[in-house]
N, C-alpha and C positions, 0 to 999 in steps of 0.2 A: 566305787565302781558298780555302775549300774548290774543289775541283777541278771539281765537279759545279757551282758556281754559275759556272763561267766559261761565258762560249758564249751565257750568256741573254739578258736582256733584263732591264734597268731601266728602272723606272716614276719618273719623275722629279713628286715630289707639289705641284701648286700649291693645294693645297686644296678638293680635288674631294669632294662624297661620294661620287661612284663609286670611287674611286683604287684602292679595294682590290677591285673587280668587274674592275678590268683585270688586274691582279697573277692573282686567280682565274683569268678566261678564258684568259691565257697557259699558268698550270698545267696546263688542261684539257686542251691540247695536247701534256703531256706535256714544256713547255721550262720551267724553271726562271726566275721573277722575282723580283723584289727591289725593294722602295717604298723610297727613298731621296729626302731633302730637296731641295727645287727648287736651294738653292743649294750642292749638290754639285758640287766641283767637278771641271774634264774629268781631271785628271791622276788622281782617286782614281777616277772611272768608267771609265779606260784602265784600271785594275789588274786590274778585272776582267773584264777580255775582251770585252765583251757584243756578239752581233751584231745589238744593237736598243735604241734607247732611246725608252721614249713619253712625250710631254708631257701631263699630264694636263688634264684643264678645273679651272674654280676658279671663284670668285666674284670677283677682281680686274677691272680691266679695265687694257690696256693704257696706258692714259692716264692711270693714277691714280699720282702721287706714291710712294705705300706698292703700288706690283706688285711680286709676287715677283722677287727678283733669282735669275741662273742665270748659269753662264757659257756665254757665247756659242759659245767654240770647241767646244762641242757639236756645233751646227750646220753644223760646216766638217770633220767626222770622218768616218772611215771608214766606220762602222758604217751602218743605216740608220736614221733617226730618224723617227717618226709622232707628229703633234701631235692631239689631241683636242679638241674645245670652245675653250676658251680657250687650249691648244697649239695651235690653228689658226692664229688671231689673233696669237697671238704669233710663231709665224713667217713669218706674213705682213708684220708690224709690222718683223722684224726685215731680211726682205733686199726693203724699200722699197717693199712693197704700201698699198694704201691702205686701214687702218681705219676704221670711220665708229662711232661712237655709236649704239646702237642707242635707238628709242624707244618699241617694243612688245617685240622682241624674237621672241622663236618658243618657246614651251613645249609641249611633250607630242610628241603624235603629229604626224606629219609627212609627207607623202610627198616622195619625191626620184625626178629622174630622170636616168639615169648617162647621157652626154653624147658618152662614147667609149667602144670597148673601149681596157683596161687591165688590167695587174693585180693591183689592189687590187682590183675590181670581179668578176676571172673569176669565172663561174659565176654570176654576183647578176644575176636579172629587169632589164630595162631600167628600171622602176617598181618600187617597194616603198615598205614604212614605216620610216620610221626612228623616233629620243626625240630630240627638240631641247630642249635648255635653257640659251637664250643670250640675251642682248641685246645686245650688239657684235656687228655680220658686218663682210665685208671686202667692198668695194666695187669695189676694185681689185688683181687678183693681182700677185703681184710680176713681175717681167721672167725670163725662163728657166722660168714654170711653167705648167704645161696645168692648165683648170676640168676635172675628172673628172666632176661630179655638181652640179646644183642643187635647191634646193627650189621648192614650188609657187608660194613666193611670189617666187621668182627670186633666192633669196639663193643663194649659193658655199656649198654643200652638203660638197665635194670638193677637193681642188687637190692638183699634186705638181708635183715638178722628178726625175724620173726618172735621170737623169745622177747626178745625187749622192745617189738614194734618200732624198728628203725626202718626205714623204708626209702629207695631213694631212686630215681630217674635220669638220664643223662640227658633226655629230650624234655621240649615243654609240655606238660600237658594243657596246662591256663589255653594256650591259644588255640584258636578255631581250625587252624591249618591240621592239628594233630587229629587223625579222626577221630579216634575212640578217648578222646581228652577227659571228658565229661564223666564216662564212664568208669576212667581209673581213678578221679577225683573222687567219684563216689562213693567208689570201694574205698577207698581211703580212708573216707568220713564216715562212712558208718558203718564197713564191715570189717573194719581196723581199730577206727578210732573212737569208736562208739558215739558219733554224735546224734543230737535228735535235733529234729527240723522244727524248732522252735520260733527262729526269725520269723518274722510274717507282719504285713501292714497292723492287723486286729493288736498284738502283739506291745508292737513298738509304740501305738496310741497310749494305750492303756501304761504301762510303764512311764511314759514321757507325763502323762496326766497327772500319775500321782508325787512325780519328781519336781513339776510344776508348783503343784501344789505346795507340796514341804519346803521349798526352797522359799517359795512368795511369800506363805503363808497368807498375814491380812494386809500385806501389801497392795500397789497397784503397778500393774506392769503398761509400758509404753509400748506396743508393737509396728515394729517398722514395715508398710509395706509399699515397693517397686514399682506393683502390677509387673510381677512375674511369677511363676509358678510358685517357688521358692518360699517367697514372703508369703505368699496370696495361704500356702497352707499353713503356716507358722500362724501366721492371725490366726486361722480358723481353729487350730489346736488349741493356741493361748485363752481362745473364746471358750473352746468345751471344756476348758479345766478349772477357769478364772469367771467366766462370765460378766457381769459388770466390773469386775476388778481390771479389767483390760479394756485399754483404747486403743484401738488400731488409727492408725496417724501416716496419711499419703503425705510425703515429699514431692512436691512436682519440680523438681531442679529444671525445670526446662531443656531436660536431653533426653524425654521420651518418644512414644510413637505416635504418630498422630491418634488422636482422641484415647490414649491409654488413659490417660487417668481418670476418665468418666467411666471410661468400661471396668476397671478395675473394681470401683468404689460400689457401681452401682448392683454388682455379679457378689460381692460381699456384704453389703448390706441388705438389700431387698432378696436374694438368696438364700443367707445364712445366719439375718437375722447379725451380723457383727457388730458393734461399735465403731464407727471407723469413719474421720475426717479428713477433709484432705486441704492441703495448704502449698499455698503458689509462693516459693521460694528462688523462683527463677532470676529473679538479678542478681541478688546475692551469689548466685552461682558461678554466672556467665562472669557476673565483673571480677570473683576470684582466678577465672579461665581464661581471662581475656591474654592473650599472647603467648598461653603456654603449649610447645608443642611435645614435650616429651608425654610419652607414655604413663610413664611411672609416678611422674608429677601430677599427672593429670588426677589419675587415680588416688594418690595421698591427699589431692587438696579437697576431692569430693568427699574422701572419708572424711576426714576430720569436720567438712563442712555439714555433713550428715548430723555429725554430732552436735555440733553448736546449733543447728538450727532445731534436733530435737528439745535438747537442753532448754532453749529459750520457749517452744511451743508449749515444752509439758509444765513451766511456771504461769502459765494463763489455764490451764484444764486442771493442776492438784498435783498432789505429791506424789510422784513418780520417784521409786529407788531403782528399777529394774527397767531395761532396754533389752526386747525380743528380736531379733532376727533369722533370715533365713542364710544361716551360713551352712555349705554342705564341705561334704567329705573331701573330693574336688580342690574345694576353694579353701581347705585347709592343704591340703598336700602341695597343688602347684605354690603359696605364699611362703612354701618350704618349712610350715610348722608341724609337719607331724612326725616325720622319721630320717630326725638330726639331719648329721653331717654327710646322708647318701642323698638328701633333698635339696634340688638346687633349688634357688626363686626364679621361676618362669616369670613370674609376674605379680605382683602385689594386689590381690583381690582388695576391694574398698573396705571390704566387711573385716577386713584379716589384718590386711599388711598395713593399709592405712589409718588405721584408728588412731588417736590421739591418748597418750599416757596417761593425762588429767582428765580424764573423761568420770562424769558423776556416776553414772550409772551401772549396777551393775550387770552382766549381759548374761543373756537368756539363750543359748539355742540350741532350741529339740532336736532341729536336722544333723546338723554337726557329725555326725558317725555314717549320715546316708548316702549316697546314688542319689544321683535323677530320675532312673525310673526306679528306686524305691519310693523314694519323695511322691510322685504320680499315683501309687500305691496307695499310700497314706491319704492321700489329696481325694482317689476315689473312698475310701475306707469313712475317709469324714465325712462327703456327700457333697464337693466343691462342683459345681457345674461340668461338663466338659471343654467349654467355651475357653475354663481357668488351667486344667488339666492339660490338653493338648497344647498349649500355645508353644511355641519355640522358645528356648530361653532366650533372657536377655540380662545381660549385664549392668549391674548396680550403677556404676558410671553414667549405663546408656550409651545414646549417641556421641558422646565423649571420645568414645577411644571405637567411634566408625567415622569419625571427621580426622583423617590425619592431617597435620598440622592447626593452624588456627582455627577455632571455634568463634563463628558469629553467627549471629540471631539471621539472617542472609543464609548465609552454608548449613544450618540447623533445616529452613526451611524447603531449602532444595534436598535434603536427604530425606528427610520425613514424605515429600511426595514421590520420590522415586522410592524408596521401600513399602509404601504404602499401594502402588502398583504392583511391583515385587509379589508381594502377599496377596493380593487380589487375584492376580494372574495365576498362581499357585492353585487356592482355592480353584477358581472357575475350570482349571485343569482336572482338580483329583488330586493333585501333586502334595499339597502341604502335610496333609497327616503322612506320606512315606520318607518325610524327609523330618529328621533331627534338630535340625537350625537352619535358617536361610537369612541372609540380613543385606544388608547395601552397604558401600564402605565409601565413602568422598571423599576424593584423591587431591595429593594438593598438586596436582597436574593440569596444564590448558593444553590442549591439541587443537591443531587445525580442523574444523570439517567443513564444509558446505550446506548452506539450508537456502531453497528459495533463491539459488544461483549466486549465492553470497556466500562470502567468507566467512568463520566463525570461528574464535578462539575461548573454547569454553572448556569446561569439567571433564574429569575421565571420573566414570562412574563403575566400581566393583560390582561383582554380584557374588557372596558365599552361599553353599548349600553345599551340607555333609551329613551321611550318613554316621549315625553311635549308635551307644547305648549309655553309656553313661559320663561321654565328655572328653573320656579319658585317651581314649584314642577314638579316630576319623577318619571317614574313608568319603572324598569328594561328592556329590551327588551328581549322575550321568542324567544330566537334564536333557530331553529330546530338545534335538535340534528348531522344529520347529517352532517350540513352546520358546526357546531364548531368541528367538526370534521376533515373537510375537513381544515377549516382554521389551527389548531391546530399542522395538520401534516406536513404542506407545513410551517410554522413559523419554527417548532422544524428541519425540514430536509432542511429548507433554507437559515437559519439566524445564522450565527456563533456568539455563546456565550449564545443563551437560550435552555435550553433542558429541559422547563415546561413552561405550559402552562395553564390557571386556568380565569374562567368567574365571575365578578362581580355580584351580584343579589340583591343587596342594593336598594332600590329607596329613594326617595328625598322628604321630611325628611324619618329616620334619617339622612343618608349620605349627603354630596351633591354630582354634577354630578361629577365634579373633583375629586380629591385625595390630592391636596394640594391645 
């Protein structure tokens, strides 16, 4: 257990779509948070010495036979506990209050009124807007508890047992739509639970450097660099911890963006003095991907071949027992590896679900507990150039998951050129830094067009641009019409093989950011 993970907040996941948001909101206050399965035992939680536990919302009813199990000892512990939505109902049910099945429920915005002065709603107006998403409701609070707030529908919106440091809200303070949600979360963290704001980039670096040195000892580390922000930060971090014991390797799998390999190697080698080598393995990767169209299969083929390439290359460089890579917390969550049976496998990230069982390396993943925005802050603290830190996220499988259908050299060249035009115009228009991630997708669809009075029958290219904080949720970017027109015209007129451009206006959820 890392020292900085102690005295933080454990979030128990009961299946809410907002669970990751709870963890994010806590970290925004410089307090470490960790998502664990609802079934985590009191003993396992106690090992973390948390200041607080938060029970998330969820789709179940406390009356369901299939309601998620939890260790009831959690609710009689010394640390503070806060229930949100289903968490409130669970606490009311556990302490013999009355929970009634809902017939209409409350969804979306609601008005709540604070009924009395209390620590949870300190500095929050008497009336405010909150975000509700529930069917069941608490009609009678447990003995020894106080009703803190109620909705305009007369439903219990918040309750507490201050003597036991037990608090709950029926609404979702973690959602941005709740007007004073951040104040409520801060009040719980600092005024009630007694958390300390010690989770920051400097502390993360100091801790990880010590952990890396302890784990590696006199050994050597091979650090996989992909050209993206995450692996670049890992490379700089491992280099800071180990110096010459670390060799960074960029494997060009033939699926990178235009001039990406050269840019990344130059920034790390010349900017930070990192020992880095680049190897062209594109022929091997593309041969293995020939005829593969299923995205999960693509990811797993790429994940395994990365390891095989690293294993072979390492033999020519020396004796390496460790492989470092840029796995992030969202990678772990989406690959279904973090929160037990409540976590659906959305897609197997090549560096989590795609790794072979028989690889010879021990993994070092210093960013595994971090969200993307936290990684950027660590990168700034380490001195990485803005050209790397500010880059839009890029998936490890690269353009393989941005070419739907068959992957060929010709289609890769087409996508590279189109995507380069897209990025260049975004920069020219001053929009690049307003967007969290933007990219192009080549579709396995041909449409009829007309150019120079002649019929064409060529590919469709989709443009995707989203705003986000950490990639767990995202909204599509409202691209100005004139910019979209400029991008579309230049791509169609400059990129051979594309005669139609479309713009993706799907948020996450329900879509994912990447198409595959």
